[in-house]
N, C-alpha and C positions, 0 to 999 in steps of 0.2 A: 504493500500500500504506500502511495506517495505521501511523504511527510512535508507539509506546507507551513512555513513560517510567515506571518504577516507582520510587517514593520510599518509603523506610522511615524514618519519623521515630523517633529514639531519644534520649530526654532522660535525663540522669543524675539530676537532682534531683527525683525523685518524692517527694511528701510521705509516702505510705504505704510506699514501698519504694525508698529511695535506692540508686542504682547498679543498678537492676533489669535493664537490658539486658545487664549483665555477670554476672548471677547464673548459676551453673552449673546446667544441666539435662542429665542424662545425660552429665556430664563435659565439656560444652562450653558456652560462653556462650549465653544464650537468643537473643541477636541473631543468632548464627550459624545457629540453626535457622530463623529467619525468612528470613535471606538465602538459604539453600539452597532453600527452597520457592519464593521469588520469582524468584531468578535462573535457576531451571530452566525457566521458562516460555518456550516457543518463540515466543510472540507478542510478546515484548518487544524493543525496540531498545536499551534501556539500563536498568540498575538502580543506584540510589545509596542508601546509608544516610546520612541527614541528621542530624547530631548537634551538640549545643552543647558537647561535652566531649572533650578530647584523649585521655582514657583510653579512651573508646569508640572513637574514631577509630583509636587504636593497636591495639586488639583486633581491629578490622575488618581492618586491614592484615595482621595476623598470620595470619588465615585466608583471605587473598587476596580479600577483598571490596573494594568501592569505597566510600569514605567522603568526605563533604564537611562541613567545619565550617561551621555556620550560626549565626545570631544567637541569643543567649540570651534575647532579649526576646519571642520569639513566644508568642502566647496559645494556640496549638493546633498540632497536626501539619499541619493544612491550610495554615497560614501558613508553616510550614517547607517544605512542598512548593512553595508559591508562590515562595519565595526560590530554591530549587534550579532551578525552571523559568526564572526570570528570569536567573539567572547562566549557565545553559547556552545560553539564547537569545542572550545578550550575546557569546558566543564562536562564534556561527553555527550552533548546533544547533537543529533545529526538531522539535517533537513535536505530535501531534494529540490525544493522550489522556495524562492523568497518573493513574496508579494509586497510591493511598495505603494502605499496609499498615503498621499500627502495629508497633513493635518488640517488643511484648509478646504477639504472636500466633504462638507457635512451632508450632502445629498447624494453621495456615491451610492450606486445601486448594487444590491447583492448579486443580481444576475450578471452585471458587468464583471465583477470579481470572479464569479464562478466560470465565466467564459474564458477569462485569462488563464485560470488554473487548468481548465480542460485542455488548453493548447499543449500542455506538457505530457499528455498521453502519447503525443508524437515524439519519439526520441530525438528527432532532428531539431526540435525547438530549443533555441538558446535564450531568446528574449521575446516577450509578448507585450503588446500594448493595444490601445483602442483608437478608433476613429469614428466620426459621425458626419453625416452629410451636411454640407453648408447650404443654407437656403436663402440667406440675405446677402446682398452686395456689401453692406457695411462690414459684415462678419468676414467676408472673403478678403476685403482690402485692408483690414486692420492688422498691423504688425504684431499686435498682442495675441492674435489667434494664429497658432502654428498650423500650417497646412502640411499634408502628407500625400505623397503619390506612391503607389504600390505596383508590384508586378502582377502577373496573372495568377500567381499562387498566394496572393495577399501577403507578400513580404515587402517591407518598406524599401523603396528606392532612394527617397530623399525627403527631408523635412525642411520647411522654409517659412520664414515670416512673410515672404512675398507670396502672392497668388501663383500657384503652379498647378498645371502647366500654363504657359503663355499660349493663347489661341491666336495664331497668326491670321490676319485677315478678318477678324471678328471684333467689333467694337466692345470695349471692356464692359460696358453696361449690359451687354448681351451674353457674357461668358456663362453665367449660370443657366441660361436657357439652352446652351449648346454643349455643355460638358458637366459631368458630375465632379464636384470639388469636395474635398474631405478635410475636416478639422481634426487635428490630433487631440485626443483626450489623454492628458498626461498621467496615466496610471500604468504601472509596469509590473511585470512578473519576470523573474530571472531563474534559470537553472542555477543552483547554488554554486557549482564550480565555475560557471560563467561569471557570476557576480564577483567572485574572488579575483578573477582575471581583470574585470573591468575597472575595479577600483585601483589597480596598479598602473593603468594607462595614463600617460601624460596628456594634457589638453592638446587638441588637434587644430589645424588651421581653420577648417570649416566650423568647428565648434566655437572657436574664438570669434569668427566672423559673424555668425548668426546668434551667438550666445545660446546654443542648444546642445546639451551634453550628448544627446542621442546621435548626433553627427560624428562624435568621437568614435562611437561603437561601429557605425557604418564604415568610417574611414579605415578602421582596423580590421575590417572583414567579417564582423559579426552579423548574423542574420536576425532581423526583427520581424516577427509575425504580427500582423495587424488585424484585429477583430473588429467587425462592424457592430456599432451599438446604435440604438434607435434615437437616443437623445444625448446631447452634450451635458456635462455636469456643470453646476454653478460653483466654480471655484471662487474663493474670496481673497482678493488681493488688497483691497482698500476699505476704509470705513464706509464709503459709498456702496461698495459691493455688499457689505454687511446689511445696510439698510434695505437694499433690494432683496436680499435673502430673507430678511425678517418679514417683508411684505409677502414674498412667495410662500413662506412657511404659514403665515396667517391664512392665506387663500387655500393652501392644501389642507389645513386643519378644518377650515370651514366646509370644504368639500369632502371631508372624511377620507382623504387620500394618503395621509401620513401613516407609515407602517412603524 
């Protein structure tokens, strides 16, 4: 049976939103929403919130979650996941797959996580992530929305902040009517041995250019399987995003759709 470790990286010192994991959403810390979604998966062997701050660890303990204090020098959530895996292996725990769900994804869907884990039934899968169809021009053109193009076997060819592909001979305002564009949903799963290799890689030229760590993996020859999901998640990067999420949560509760 495949042993799956879920790691939820939660950093306190966000430039745009300091203390973001502890911001209240529906009366409880945002990180608690993420924990509840992840920890409820029946396919998991263990879930851990990996943080660099004692205030977050204290809050996690208060709602009976599991927290691990990790280094404050990590460049990414992937590196934080790598530390958790290394420390658990050092005490004799073994895992086949590591799921990485950022601590600012309070509305992540369980079926999305299950679809990522299911990818590893194929022994060729090294890394898995998600995409969703882009339906609005504003979403397509925004550099804050990462776009992904895949091959015919649903493996990533490239990720970009620019709209890709470029449709030659078609007016940009008509691109969505003439091609299917996909937004990357930044949740990952890694084969454990692959994760241990990834965290040792130096930053790459494409990664530095686009500020996208997944390009480092592609540049180094790793394969990323991309699963289709019906809806993009509402990641929270700013206080304004939190206000939008609060309104969304209120509407969902009113419509009895919150699980």
